[in-house]
C-alpha positions as CSV (number, residue, x, y, z in Angstrom):
1,M,-19.8,10.9,-3.4
2,D,-20.9,7.8,-1.6
3,L,-18.5,5.3,0.0
4,H,-18.8,2.6,-2.7
5,Q,-17.8,5.2,-5.3
6,L,-14.9,6.3,-3.1
7,A,-13.7,2.7,-2.8
8,R,-13.9,2.2,-6.6
9,S,-12.3,5.5,-7.6
10,V,-9.7,6.2,-4.9
11,L,-9.0,3.2,-2.6
12,I,-8.6,0.4,-5.2
13,P,-6.2,2.5,-7.4
14,L,-4.2,3.4,-4.3
15,F,-4.0,-0.3,-3.3
16,V,-2.8,-1.2,-6.8
17,L,-0.2,1.6,-6.7
18,N,0.9,0.6,-3.2
19,M,1.4,-3.1,-4.3
20,A,3.5,-1.9,-7.3
21,A,5.6,0.3,-4.9
22,I,6.2,-2.7,-2.6
23,A,7.3,-4.8,-5.6
24,T,9.6,-2.1,-6.8
25,T,11.1,-1.7,-3.3
26,L,11.7,-5.5,-3.0
27,Y,13.4,-5.4,-6.4
28,M,15.6,-2.5,-5.2
29,K,16.3,-4.3,-1.9
30,K,18.0,-7.1,-3.8
31,N,20.3,-4.8,-5.7
32,I,21.3,-2.3,-3.0
33,R,24.5,-2.0,-1.0
34,P,24.2,-3.0,2.7
35,E,24.9,0.5,4.0
36,F,21.7,1.8,2.4
37,S,19.5,-1.1,3.4
38,A,18.3,0.6,6.6
39,N,16.7,3.4,4.5
40,I,15.0,0.8,2.2
41,N,13.7,-1.1,5.2
42,K,12.1,2.1,6.5
43,V,10.4,2.8,3.2
44,F,9.2,-0.8,3.0
45,F,7.8,-0.6,6.5
46,A,5.9,2.6,5.6
47,E,4.5,1.1,2.4
48,N,3.3,-1.9,4.4
49,I,1.6,0.4,7.0
50,I,-0.1,2.4,4.2
51,G,-1.2,-0.9,2.6
52,I,-2.8,-2.1,5.8
53,I,-4.7,1.1,6.2
54,I,-6.0,0.9,2.7
55,V,-7.1,-2.7,3.1
56,L,-8.8,-2.0,6.4
57,A,-10.7,0.9,4.8
58,L,-11.8,-1.3,1.9
59,A,-12.9,-4.0,4.3
60,C,-14.9,-1.6,6.4
61,I,-16.6,-0.2,3.3
62,S,-17.3,-3.7,1.8
63,F,-18.6,-5.3,5.0
64,F,-20.2,-2.6,7.1
65,V,-21.7,-0.2,4.5
66,K,-25.0,-1.2,2.8
């Protein structure tokens, strides 16, 4: 499997899934009690880090691989 196929079959679906998870977490964050907000913040932070890693991998593949 070459890198373009990896990006199309794995990284782009992971990116879409991560964005849906972030939207769901933001929706949950609005409706949650304040004592549980620290846990939601940790989940949101982890989702953002995963999203940054996926975007960097997609950028490296699209710009540096011929």
